[in-house]
N, C-alpha and C positions, 0 to 999 in steps of 0.2 A: 785562497790558494788556488783555485781554479782560474780566477782572473790573472793571476799573476803568470800562471802556465800558458794561458791565452796569448798574453802579451809577449811572452818569450818566444812562442811559436811564430807570431806575426813578425817580430823582430828578425827570427833566424829567415823565415821565407822571403823577407825583405832583401836581407844580405845576400842570399842564395841567387835572388833575381838580379841582383846588382852585378855579382860576380859572373853570372850566366852571360848578360848583356856585354860585359866587357870582354870576356873570352870569345863570345861570337864576333864582336866587332874587331879584335885582333886577328882573328882566323881571317875575316873578310878581308882586312887591310892587307895581311900577308900574301893572301890568294890573288888580290889585285895586283900588288907589286910583282908578283911572280909571273902573272899573266901578261903584264905590260914588258917584262923583260922578255919573255918568249915571243911577244908580237915585234919587238925591237930585232931580236934574233932573226926573226922569220924575215923582217924587211932586209935585213943585212944580207942573209944567205939568197934570198930571191934576186936581189938587187947583182950580186955577184955571179950567179948563176946564169941570170939573163944577158948581162951586158960585159961581164968580166970586171977586171980592175983598169977602169980609166978616170979620167977626171971627174966625170959626171958622177961615178959611183960613190964619190965622198959625199955628194949633196944628201941623197936618201938616207945613207949608212950613219952619216953624223948627225943628221937631223932626228932620226930614230932614237939613237943613243942619247943625244943631248936632251930631247924632250920627254921620250917615254922612260927613260930611266934615271937620268941625272935630274932634270927638274922634277920628277915626280918625288924623287928621293928628297930633295930640298923642301916641296910642300909638306911630305910627310915628317920630315925632321922637325920643323917648327911646330907640329900637332903632336909630336912625340910618338910616330908610328913607324919611323923609317927602320927599314931590316938592316942597314948598314952603317948606322952611326949611334954612337953613345947620347941617348936623349934623356939621360937619368936627371939633369938639371935644365933650367932655363937657359943658362949660358950656353951650355953645350948643345942645345937644339939651336940657337940662334947662330953658333959657330960653325954647325954642320948645315944649316940652311945658307949661311953664306958660300961656305966652301963648295957645295953641290952646285948651286945657281952660277958661281964664278966659271967652274969647269964646264957647265952646260953651254954658257955662253960663248966661251971659247970655241967649243966644237961647233956650236950653231952658227958662229961668224966664218969659221973654215968652211962650213957647208954653204953658207950663202955666197963666200967669194968664189968657191969651186965652180958652182953653175953659173955665176956671172963670168968667169974667166972663159968657161967651157962654150959658153953661147958667143963670146967675142971671137974664140978660136975657129969656131965653125961658122962663123957669119950670120947666126941666128938672131931673130930680132928678140928683144926683152919685152917681157910683161905682156903677153900675148893671151893669157888664159887666166880664168879666175883663180885657179891654184897659186899663180904666180903673184898676182894681186893681193890674195890672202896671206902668202908667204912673205911679202915685203912688209905689210901691214903688222904681221903677228912678230916680226924680227924687231922692227922699230918699237914695238908695244913692250916686248921683252927688255930691250935696253934701257927704254924709259922705265919700266918696273923695276930694274936694279937699282936707278937712282932713287925712285921711291922707296924702296927697301932701305937703302942708306939714310934717307930722310927720316923713315920711320925709326930706325936703330939709334939715331942721336936726336930724338924727338923733343926730349928735356932742354936741348940746346936752342931748340926753335920755338918753345912754348909761348914765348911773347908775340909770335905770328899765328900759330895755330896750335892747337890742343893736342897733346901727343896721342890721346885716344882716337882724335878724328883722323891722324895719320896712320893709325892701324887700322881703323875701319876701311879707309880708303885704300890702302894697300891691299887688305885681304880682298874686298869687293873686286878691285882692279885685277888683282892676280888671278881671281876665280874667273872673272870673264876672259882673260887671258888665254887661260888653259882651255876654256871651251874652244877658241879660236884656234888654237894648236891642234885640238882634235879634228875639227873642220878641216884645216888645212892639210894634215897628213890624210886625211880621208880623200880630200880632193886628189891628193898626189897619187895616192893608191888607184883610184878611178881612173886617172889617167895614164897610167903607166902599165897596170896590170890588164892587159887588153885582149890576151889570149882566152879563147873561149873555155879552155881547161881551167882558167883561173876564176871563171865566174863566181861559183859557191863560195870559193875561199876569198875572194876579194870581199863579197858582202858579209862573210861572217866576221872577216878581220875589222873591216869599218865598224861594225855595230859592236864589236868588242871594245874597240878603242874609244867609241863614244860613250857607251855605258860606263867604262872604268872611268872616263874623265869626270862623270858626272859623281861618282864616289869619290874621285881623289879631292875635288874641290868641296865636298858636301860639309866637312867639318870648318874649313876657313869661312863657308858662307853662315854657318850656324853661329860660329864665334862672333862674326861681324854683327849679325843681327842681334845677338845678345849684348854686345857693346852697345849698338843703337839704342835697345830698349833700356839700358842702364843710364844712358846719358838723358834720354826723356824723362825718367823720374827725379832728374836732379833739378 
């Protein structure tokens, strides 16, 4: 009798622990999404306040919305953590991932075009800063990543060339690396443009929040990719 009660208590304790961990993870996930939503809003507000609405304005504003809101939602959608999408089934997660990524790419492309045209109009030279080089590389990697995502989605059709699980691992790891570059690029842009002494603390705090949040955003993708690598090695 006592043994039965002990086992029951252990089972209940384990269940409670799992629920608690899930609840805390969900809370942290929602918090990160709200934080990045706020950071994107701050970038938009500060850009409009500092320079007004000109062609340049579209570059930081649309980059912030595209990467910090839409791309984050795309990543969270596929892992079942998006605040703004129905992620109740795998098909819905994949669909939401695709929609958010497509919208993000559209805004990011407009942002990239706006800074290019703005420099042409004003006679400024292109690609003179570390931020600009990172930005170009990140944009190209984003486009390549979209094609990689399409290959992953239709992996069964390509299994005579490469295993679907290998495509998933590659897409997950490269996507995670890309988002780290996104965080670096945005931080470099903030460091380059928020030059007023009054913005010093705000700049450092915002950059730290972006980078730390980015690590959380990609954490599940990396964990899933490593788990798939481990499962492949056992076969």
